[in-house]
Every structure is written in C-alpha cells, then in structure tokens.
VEXDREN-2710 file (C-alpha; in Angstrom, 1 decimal):
% VEXDREN-2710
k/r/px/py/pz
1/MET/-46.3/42.6/-279.2
2/ASN/-50.4/43.4/-280.1
3/TYR/-52.9/42.6/-277.9
4/ILE/-56.6/42.3/-277.7
5/ILE/-58.2/43.4/-274.5
6/GLU/-61.6/43.3/-273.5
7/LYS/-63.1/46.7/-272.8
8/GLU/-65.4/45.8/-270.2
9/SER/-63.1/43.9/-267.8
10/ASN/-59.7/45.2/-269.2
11/LYS/-58.5/41.6/-269.9
12/VAL/-56.3/40.1/-272.4
13/VAL/-58.0/37.8/-274.3
14/TRP/-55.4/37.5/-277.3
15/ILE/-51.7/38.0/-278.4
16/ASN/-50.6/38.2/-281.5
17/SER/-46.6/38.6/-281.2
18/ASP/-46.1/40.5/-284.7
19/PRO/-43.6/43.3/-283.9
20/GLN/-45.6/45.4/-285.9
21/LYS/-48.8/48.0/-284.8
22/LEU/-51.7/46.2/-286.2
23/LYS/-55.3/46.8/-286.6
24/GLY/-58.5/45.0/-285.9
25/LYS/-59.0/41.7/-287.5
26/THR/-55.3/42.1/-288.6
27/VAL/-54.1/41.2/-285.1
28/TRP/-57.2/38.7/-284.6
29/GLN/-60.1/37.2/-286.7
30/GLU/-62.6/37.3/-284.1
31/PHE/-61.7/41.1/-283.6
32/ASP/-65.3/43.1/-282.9
33/GLU/-65.0/46.3/-282.2
34/THR/-67.2/46.7/-280.1
35/LEU/-65.8/44.3/-277.2
36/HIS/-62.1/45.0/-278.3
37/GLU/-59.7/47.0/-278.2
38/VAL/-56.4/46.6/-279.6
39/VAL/-53.2/47.4/-278.0
40/TYR/-49.1/47.5/-279.2
41/ALA/-46.9/47.5/-276.0
42/LEU/-43.2/47.0/-276.6
43/HIS/-42.0/46.9/-272.8
44/TYR/-45.3/44.9/-271.1
45/ASN/-46.3/41.6/-271.3
46/PRO/-49.2/40.4/-269.6
47/GLN/-50.9/37.1/-270.5
48/VAL/-53.8/35.8/-271.6
49/GLN/-56.9/36.5/-269.1
50/GLU/-54.8/38.5/-267.1
51/THR/-55.5/42.3/-266.5
52/PHE/-53.8/44.4/-269.0
53/LEU/-52.6/47.5/-266.2
54/ALA/-50.8/49.9/-268.2
55/PRO/-52.9/53.1/-269.1
56/VAL/-53.1/53.5/-272.8
57/VAL/-52.5/55.8/-275.1
58/ASP/-53.8/56.1/-278.8
59/GLY/-53.3/52.4/-278.6
60/MET/-50.1/52.0/-277.3
61/ALA/-48.9/51.1/-274.0
62/VAL/-47.1/53.7/-271.6
63/ASP/-44.1/52.7/-270.6
64/PHE/-43.5/52.1/-266.8
65/GLN/-41.3/54.5/-264.9
66/PRO/-40.1/52.8/-261.9
67/LYS/-41.5/55.0/-259.0
68/SER/-40.0/55.1/-255.3
69/VAL/-42.3/54.3/-252.0
70/TYR/-41.7/53.8/-248.2
71/ASP/-42.4/52.2/-245.6
72/LYS/-44.6/54.4/-243.2
73/LYS/-43.2/52.5/-240.0
74/THR/-39.7/52.3/-241.4
75/ALA/-39.1/54.6/-244.2
76/ARG/-37.5/51.9/-246.1
77/GLU/-37.9/52.6/-249.9
78/ARG/-38.9/50.3/-252.2
79/ILE/-38.8/50.6/-256.1
80/LEU/-41.6/49.6/-258.1
81/GLN/-40.2/48.1/-261.0
82/ASN/-43.4/47.4/-263.8
83/TRP/-47.1/47.6/-263.8
84/ASN/-47.8/44.3/-261.8
85/ASP/-45.8/46.1/-258.7
86/LYS/-48.3/47.9/-256.8
87/MET/-47.9/50.0/-253.5
88/ASP/-49.7/48.7/-250.4
89/SER/-51.2/51.7/-249.1
90/GLU/-51.9/50.7/-245.6
91/LEU/-48.4/49.9/-245.1
92/GLU/-46.5/52.3/-248.2
93/THR/-46.9/56.0/-249.2
94/GLU/-44.9/57.8/-252.0
95/GLU/-44.6/60.9/-250.0
96/LYS/-40.5/61.5/-249.6
97/PRO/-39.2/60.8/-245.9
98/ILE/-37.8/64.0/-243.8
99/LEU/-34.1/63.8/-245.4
100/ASP/-31.2/66.1/-243.5
101/GLU/-28.9/68.8/-245.0
102/GLU/-27.1/66.1/-247.3
103/GLY/-29.6/64.1/-248.5
104/ASN/-29.9/60.9/-246.0
105/VAL/-33.3/60.1/-244.9
106/LEU/-33.5/61.2/-241.0
107/PRO/-34.0/58.1/-238.5
108/HIS/-36.7/57.4/-236.5
109/GLN/-39.4/58.7/-238.3
110/PHE/-43.2/57.1/-238.9
111/HIS/-45.9/58.7/-241.6
112/THR/-49.1/59.8/-240.5
113/ASN/-52.1/61.2/-242.2
114/ALA/-50.2/64.3/-241.8
115/GLY/-47.7/63.5/-243.5
116/TRP/-43.7/62.3/-242.3
117/ARG/-43.4/62.4/-238.4
118/LEU/-39.9/62.0/-236.3
119/ASP/-40.2/59.9/-233.6
120/LEU/-39.1/61.9/-230.4
121/ASP/-38.9/58.8/-227.8
122/GLN/-37.3/56.4/-230.0
123/LYS/-34.7/59.2/-231.1
124/LYS/-33.4/59.5/-227.2
125/LYS/-33.0/56.1/-227.0
126/ASP/-30.8/56.1/-229.9
127/CYS/-29.3/59.5/-228.3
128/ILE/-28.9/57.2/-224.7
129/GLY/-27.6/54.7/-226.7
130/ARG/-24.6/56.4/-228.2
131/ILE/-23.8/58.5/-225.0
132/ASN/-23.7/54.9/-223.3
133/GLN/-21.3/53.5/-225.8
134/ILE/-18.6/56.5/-226.1
135/CYS/-18.9/56.6/-222.0
136/SER/-18.3/52.7/-222.2
137/GLU/-15.4/53.2/-224.8
138/LYS/-13.4/55.6/-222.7
139/ILE/-13.2/53.8/-218.9
140/SER/-11.8/51.2/-221.7
141/GLY/-9.5/53.7/-222.9
142/GLY/-8.0/53.8/-220.0
143/PHE/-6.3/56.6/-217.2
144/SER/-3.4/58.1/-216.1
145/SER/-2.0/56.9/-212.4
146/SER/1.0/58.1/-210.5
147/ALA/1.1/55.2/-208.6
148/LEU/4.4/54.2/-209.7
149/GLY/6.0/58.0/-208.9
150/SER/5.3/59.2/-211.9
151/ALA/2.5/59.5/-214.5
152/HIS/1.5/55.9/-216.8
153/HIS/-1.4/55.1/-218.7
154/TYR/-3.3/51.8/-217.5
155/PRO/-6.1/50.5/-219.6
156/PHE/-9.2/49.8/-217.9
157/ASP/-11.7/47.1/-219.8
158/ARG/-13.4/44.3/-218.2
159/ASP/-10.8/42.0/-218.0
160/ASP/-8.5/45.0/-216.5
161/GLN/-10.9/45.6/-214.0
162/LEU/-11.1/42.3/-212.8
163/ASN/-7.2/41.4/-212.9
164/LEU/-6.0/44.8/-210.8
165/ASN/-9.1/43.6/-208.4
166/SER/-8.3/40.2/-207.9
167/SER/-4.3/41.3/-207.5
168/VAL/-5.4/44.0/-204.5
169/LEU/-6.5/41.0/-202.9
170/THR/-3.8/38.8/-202.9
171/GLU/-1.6/41.5/-201.1
172/GLU/1.5/40.9/-202.9
173/SER/4.1/42.4/-205.3
174/LEU/2.9/41.9/-208.7
175/PRO/3.4/43.1/-212.7
176/ILE/0.7/45.2/-214.2
177/ARG/-0.2/46.5/-217.7
178/CYS/0.7/50.4/-218.3
179/LYS/2.5/52.7/-220.5
180/ASP/5.6/55.4/-219.3
181/GLY/5.6/58.8/-220.6
182/ALA/7.1/57.2/-223.7
183/ASN/3.9/55.5/-224.6
184/GLN/6.3/52.2/-224.1
185/GLU/3.4/49.5/-223.1
186/SER/5.1/46.4/-220.2
187/PHE/4.2/45.0/-217.3
188/LYS/5.7/46.5/-214.4
189/ILE/6.2/45.4/-210.7
190/HIS/3.8/47.1/-208.3
191/THR/3.9/46.9/-204.9
192/PRO/0.4/46.2/-202.9
193/ALA/0.0/49.8/-202.3
194/GLN/0.8/51.1/-205.5
195/ILE/-1.9/48.3/-207.2
196/ARG/-4.6/49.5/-204.3
197/LYS/-3.5/53.1/-205.8
198/VAL/-3.7/52.0/-209.0
199/LEU/-7.0/50.4/-208.5
200/ASN/-8.3/53.7/-206.8
201/ASP/-7.5/55.8/-209.6
202/GLY/-9.7/53.7/-211.9
203/CYS/-12.5/53.5/-210.0
204/LEU/-12.4/57.2/-209.8
205/HIS/-11.9/57.8/-213.5
206/ARG/-14.7/55.6/-214.6
207/ALA/-16.6/57.3/-211.5
208/ARG/-16.3/60.6/-213.4
209/LEU/-17.1/59.3/-216.9
210/LEU/-20.6/57.6/-215.7
211/GLU/-21.4/61.0/-214.0
212/ARG/-20.9/62.6/-217.0
213/ALA/-22.9/60.5/-219.0
214/ASN/-25.8/60.4/-216.5
215/ARG/-25.7/64.8/-217.0
216/TRP/-26.1/64.2/-220.4
217/LYS/-28.8/61.4/-219.9
218/ALA/-30.7/63.9/-217.8
219/LYS/-30.4/66.9/-220.3
220/ILE/-31.7/64.0/-223.0
221/ALA/-35.4/63.5/-221.2
222/GLU/-35.5/67.7/-220.6
223/ILE/-35.4/68.1/-224.6
224/GLY/-38.4/68.3/-226.2
225/SER/-38.3/68.2/-229.8
226/ILE/-36.2/66.2/-232.3
227/GLU/-34.5/69.8/-233.0
228/GLY/-33.0/70.1/-229.7
229/LEU/-31.5/66.4/-229.5
230/GLN/-29.7/67.1/-233.3
231/GLU/-27.9/70.3/-231.4
232/MET/-26.3/68.4/-229.1
233/ASP/-22.8/66.8/-229.6
234/PHE/-22.6/63.4/-228.2
235/ASP/-19.3/63.1/-229.7
236/SER/-17.6/66.0/-228.1
237/ASP/-15.0/65.8/-225.4
238/ARG/-17.2/66.7/-222.3
239/ILE/-17.9/63.2/-222.5
END
C-alpha cells in the first residue's frame, strides 16, 4: 500500500490501497511535496493519524526484523514482532545475558549499567535449596539395619519415622516394612528391642546426612564467587 506521510510529524494522513508503488498526486489528490512524503509498504500497515514508525529507504518502508530483548531483573527473553512493539529501556535491554557452555541462560543474573552480573547471594540460596532437596531424598530413601540378624533395608520418609516412633512406644512385637538381601519387600515381625534398634539406626542415618548437608552449606557460605559455586558437585555421593 501507499502511505502519505506528513513530513513534520511523520503521521499518516492518507492511505492508498493500490498494490503498485505510486507517486505524488496519483496517491492522493491533495498531495503537497513540501508537506508530504509517499511511502510504499508491503508488511507494515499503520492507520491514518498514527505515527509511521518504520524507517524509509528510497520511498519504501524497511521490513521489521524480529528482535530479542531481555528483562533486566530476570533475563527473560521477549521478542519484538513489529515496529509498534517497543522495548522498555527502563526494564529491558538488547544485551544478551550470560550463557553457559551449552548456550543456555545462566540463572540468577541481573543487568546493570556495566552489563549483566550474576547474583551470588541468590545463587547461594539456590545451591542450599538443592542440598536440602538431596538430603531429604536420601533420608527418605532409607537405610540398612541388622536388627533382624542380617542386613535389611528400611524406608525412612516422614510416615515411616512416625510409625517407628509410635511402634517403640507400644513395647509390643509388630510388623515393620523392610526389604531383605534379595530386595524383596515385606512386613516382618520385630520385637520391641528390634524396633528400637531399627529406629536408632534410622536416626543415625538421618543425623549423618544432616551433618554432611551442614558441612556443604558451610562451604557455600565461604565461597566468594559464582565460579566457585559452579565447581561444587551437589549431586555427588558425598552428600
């Protein structure tokens, strides 16, 4: 389409829908070369009285190329799709965030006048949360006890812990869920002494894991750089 643009304000004053590129008064009878400019656009369609935002080269509107901008606080990407889609310079930037070796945006970063910076405090919180998660999973995963005379595996999630505690209080022989050496799960009768032994082994299992987790957290507190945190293997068997 052909657009008549007011030179001073860059606003659209007339639109001619002819698919061919036209000139002067063939576009609009009131065309005045001193006041107006004819612009031909294929993929941009502002309305009358709207500002013509696209750059103009040789009488033709430049096609918009999608552009990525990033939230300065979260590094979240947003794609500008057309000339009307503007970046909020107070909240967004065109500068690409810091990426890892695989090209993924690193978490916990924010943008400053000097560029993107990784948030060490937030990264530490994330690492501590990961350690807590691993520790909790390993506690729930259970432990080995020889209370029955040979090694058996006992689950130790919250319900299992409550059941063992209440079973100890009864001072009666009760069935307790466990797995034998062949990994076969069943409820086996345990005497009061055996139940106490299982509970004691479970508490030691939990205490050891919590102690390891606290040592890792102490290491995190001492680290002063993102690089130092990235070198720590939180998925290792040492937790």
